[in-house]
Each structure stands twice: as structure tokens, then as C-alpha cells.
N, C-alpha and C positions, 0 to 999 in steps of 0.2 A: 520940305523933302515929299514926297508923291510914290505912294502905292498901286502897283499893275499888276492885274493877273492875266496872264498869257495861257493861250492851250498847248502852245509845243517851246520846248527849245530853239528851236530851229527862227521862232521869232528875236531872238536875242544874236548876237554876230559871235562868233565863237572865241575870236580873243577876247572882248568883255566879259564875258561868262568866266572862260578861264582864267583873266584875267585875278579874278576873286577866287576860284577852286584850283590854281595852280600847285599850292601844295596841301589842301584840303585830302586829296586824296585822289586816285584814280573813277573810285564810284560817286565826284562827282562832277567830273569833267563831261565836257560838253558834248563830246563821242561817246561813253558811255551811257550818258542820259538819252540823245537821240537814239540811241538801238534798245532801251529799256520801253519807246512809246510804243513800241509796237507789242509788247504783250498785254495779252488779252485781257490780263486779270483783275489790271485796274485803271482809273484814267489817267494820265499826267497833265495836272495845272503845274505852272511857275509863280513862283512870286517874286516882285520884283519892288525895289525898293531905290531910288531915284533922288538922285539933288535937285536945285534947285537950276543946274546947270544943266539936267537930262543925264548927267553921266549914273552909269550902274553903281550904289554904294552899298548893296545888301539882295540878297538873293535867296531863296530855298525851292526845289522841287518837294510840290502837295501831289501826295498820291490817293486816289478814292478809291480806296480796295475794293472789288467786288467777291475776289474769293482769293485765300490765301495760300497757296501751295506751301511754303514752306513756314513748318511748326515756327520754324525761330522768330519768325515775324507776327508768332502773335505775342499780343500783351498778356501771359501767363500766369503775371504775378500779380496781377488784380484779382482782390477778392473776390470768390462766388459770388453770386448775384450783383456785380458791376456793371456799367455799363463799358462797355467795348468801345474805341475809339476805332472808325474806319477808315479814314484819313493821317498817313506815315507823313509829317513834319521830314524833310534831308531822303539822305538816300534812303530808299529798299531796299538794297541787295551790297553785298561784302562785307556788313558788319562791323561800321566803320560811317561815321554821322556828324555833323558838324553845322553850324549855318555857317553861309557864304558872306563874307564881309569883305570890304576895301581894308588891307594891311595898313593903308596909309594913315586910318581916320583916327581924331583924337578921340579921348575913351570914351565922354558924354555924348556925342555924334555916334559911336558904333551903340551904344546901348539905347539909343534913341531908335534905331535901323534896326535893332534887335526886338525891341517893343511893336516893332508896326511889323517885322516879319510875325512874332505871335500872334498880334491883332487878325492880320490877312489869313493865317492859318484857321483860326481861328471864327472866322467868320464866315470862310472858304467852307470848313466842315458843317454850319451852321447852315448853311445854304442848300444843304443833304442831310440835314438833322441828326448827325453824327457830331464828335468832338476830332480833336487830331493828341496824336504822340508823336516824340524824337525816339526811334529806337537805337542802341548799340553811338550814343552818343562820348564821343572822348572825357577825359577828366577834364580840356581846356573850356570845351563846350559843356557840357557839362555846369560848370563853374560861373558861367557867364550867363548861359540861360536860367538856370536854377533861382534867381532872386526873382524871375517874373514867372513864376507859377506859384501857386497854393503849396498843393503837393510836393515832398520830399523826393529826391531822384532815387531812381531803385538801380541797386549796383546788377546787371544783366551775366556780364560774362568777364573771365581776365583779358588780355590784349598782349601781344606780344613780339616786340619791336628787338630786332638783332645789331647792333650799332656796327660800321662797318670803318674801322677808322686805317688811315694810312692809307696806301698807294695801293695795296695788292693783300693775297689772299693771306701772305705770311704775317700782314699786320695785324690779319683779322685773329689767326692763332695767337699771334704773339699777347695778344691783350687775352686770354684763357688761361689760367689755371693749367698747370704740368701736364695733370694727368688728365687734362680734355685736351690739351695737345695732341698729346699719345693716343689718346681714341679716337680722336677724328683721323688722324693722319693711319691709324691701323683699320678703321671705314674706308678710308682713301683707295686704297692700297689695296684692299679686299675686292671691292665694286672695280678697279681697272682690272684686277687678275679675271675676270670675268669673260675681258676683255669684246666686252659690245662696245659696238656702232652706236656713237653720241652725238647726238647732230643739233646745232641751232637753227630751228626752222621758226616761219609763220603760222601762227594757228589755222589762215586760209588754207596750207599746204598741207594739212595732218588732220583736220580736224574730224574726219571717220575714225580713222586709228585711234583718233586721244578719245573722241566719244564709245567706241570699244570699252576700250580701258575704263572709263567713269561709271560703266555702265555693269562691268565685270565690278566694280568695287560696291553697286548698289546692291546686288544678286550677294557679294558676301557679310551685307548688312541683311538679309533675311528680307529685303526686295525684289519686285520684280524686273523679270529681264526690260529695262528701258534706255536700249540700242538706240530705236529712234528718236527718244526724248533726247538722249545726252547729244546725240549725233546734231540734234537740232539748236538746243540751246549753243554746241560750239560755234555752228553753222553761223547764229544769229551775232554773237558776239564776232567773231571774225570779221561778219560783212559790217561790225558797228566800229571796231576799234583797226582793222585791219593791220598797216605793220607793227600799230602797238604791241598789238596780240602776237608774245612770242613764247616760245616753246622750247625746254631742251627735253630730248628725247633720246633712248637707249633703244636699239633696233639688234634683234638676234636673226641676221640676214636679212629678208624683205620685211620681218614680224615686229613690230613696233612693241616691246616687254614694258615701258614704264615710258612715262612723260610731267613734266611741270611746267603747267599754265603761266605767268607773269607778264606785270608790266611797267616799263620805268614811267614814272611821273613825279617832279615836282624835290626833286632829290633822294628820292626812297623807291625800291624794287617792291614792288606788289606780289606777293604770291598770289594767283587765284584758283588754281587746282591743280591735284596731284592724281595717278591714278597707275597701278602696277600692276602687271599681267599675275593671276595667282597662279598659273598655271606654269611661270617661267620665270620665280622668282632669282634673281643672281642679288648675292651678299650684298647688305647696304645699300643695298638699288635705291629704297627709298631716300634715306638722307642724302646721299648723292645728288637725288634728282631734285628732292624738294630742297637742298640749304645749298651743299656744295656746289655746285653748280651755277644755278645765281645768283650767288655770292661774287663767283669767277666773272660772270658777266656785269654784275651790277659794278665792282670793280672798272671795266672795259669801257663801262658808259658810264661813270661817275657819280653815281650817287653811291649816298652815305650809309644808307642803312638797309635794310630787309625787312619788310613787314610782314610778320609770319602768322598775325590774328591769332583769333581762339584756338582755345582747344591744346589737350597734348601738351600744355603747358609747361611740367619736367621736362620733357624732352629740348622745349624750347631754351629753356631755360640754361640746359647742360650745353646748349651751342652757341651762349652768351645774351639771351634775350632779358632785355628790360620788361619790365608787366606793369602795366595799367590796367585800370579800369574800365567796362565799358557800363551806359547808365542809361537808364530812359526816364522821360520827364513827358506824364500824364496833366491833360488839361483836364479839367474839374471845372473849368465855368464855360463848357459850352455856349452861347448865346445863339440857341439850335434853333429855327426855321424850316421845318420839313416842305 
């Protein structure tokens, strides 16, 4: 096995990278990572493990963080006075992380690749006088990596995924308890009675309207007017992801009153962002746009699960979500040389 560090995901053919990342989530896809390279708050590198024939066997992004604008990506669980790691291994956004390995590797070879990824992350961080950590690891990823680290994993959050059995929305409903089926039908009927114009769009065609609603959400949580920042963030995603960035939006006349941004990848539909106009709320618009409309589109696309992410876990359970843990692993054996 050979280890290599490259400075851009463009140094790896997209087909080679996505062969490993297809089922790992949209936030580790080649296009998403390429878009993240423009973020000035961190410098991206990529650890690559190749087999004796030169084929890519394992990989992980490595981010040297200069400034973290998202407090959820700060290692706040460490005790006071502990040295904070400044290199993130794996995905830096999306709250969903795993090392990438070829799914066809035998168990002993996969373990060797994971050890090499750990060593590459440790050495890369050491060159910058710091250490590394893996935030928001899925339970399977944590179980694969934890034996390679001295410190036990720390549970960060709950993570919700809604299974989508069968071939359509009625099959999704049939898998729920009868009371929940009645409640969801009521919510959908009340939203439809508002007679809003529901459109399926690409983010590139509506990022300005969506950015306005995201900023309104920020203001409702006590933050300042971040309209330009939210619009810029969505434009970068639209530029990077192209037609993969899908939006379901509700319009009252020409005005967008709610939207949900999501992605289809690897048999899963990934919810990314949602915004509802606080001045023009429609009955159950949040649930209709965040869950029911994306579920309908997921069935049309052929995916079998809706990744709903963390927070508001009880609301997601009520809509059929299965909940698992998200974990952090911190390296305490940094071989640093500033």
C-alpha cells in the first residue's frame, strides 16, 4: 500500500473518488468536496491510499482549519485546557462522516487502509503543530476507527434516517402506526388547502429566493441580517453541485414562501436546508416541504431512505425515522513538529 497527500480533489478522477464515496453521503462526494475547496476558513488536503496496482483503496479529506464559523464543528466536548485539534479528518460539513474505503476490500486489508489513513492524518496535522479529529462519525464508521485510537469515542448527536419501503408514498404511510397515518394525511390536506404553487426546481434557478428565506430563519433565531451570506452560500452550492442540487418550493404568486434543498445520492435522499417565510406561513408548510414533498421525489428517483439529520429528533421519529448516533474521535498521540 502507498500513501499520498494531494492538495485538491481535482487531482483524483471523479469516477475513482466516487467509487469509494457513492454510499458514504453527498458531503464526501467529489463535486461537494470540490466546491468546499473555495472556503477560505480552511485549507483542504486529501489522504489517498493506493494498492500495489495503483488503484485507489481508501481516502479521506483533511482540513487544516484557520477559523471555524460553525460552532457545531468545534470540539467543545474536550475538557478545559485540553489542546484543540485543528485538522478535521473526513467531511467538514453536513454532520455525517466516514472514512472512505473500497467496499470490496477484505477485512484485514481494510484495517490496514484505515491505519494508514490515521497515520496520514496524524502526520499531516503534526506538520502544522496540531492534531486531528473525526467529527460526526456514523456508528459503523466509529466502530471501524475506534480501535485505532487511544481515547474512547464521544457521542455528539443523534442522527435520523426515514426508511422508504415499497414504491410510493402510500407504502411509506402504510409502514407507520395508524394514528400517524391519519395525522400526516391531515397535515398534507391542510397544506394543499392553502393552494400554494409547489414547484420542483434546481438550486441554480432559485438560490436568491432561498437565501432570503434562510436569512429570515437566522433572524428568527436572534442572528443578524445574513441575506448576502446565505445567498452566497447557496450560490456556491449551486455552482458546485449543478443539477444535483434540487429544491422543492412553495410560491404565493411570485413570492417564494418556503423551500427545502436536498440531494439524491447512493440510494438515499439527503436533506440539506429548509426555510419558511415567517410573514406568510401556510399550515404545516414546514413538514410538507421538509418531509412529504422530498419523500415523493425520493420515490420518483428510486432512493430508499431520506436522511433527515440531527436535531428535532422527536418530530422525525413521528414520521418514521430510525435514530442512530454520531460520534467524535480525537487523536491524542499527535506526532507534531511545528
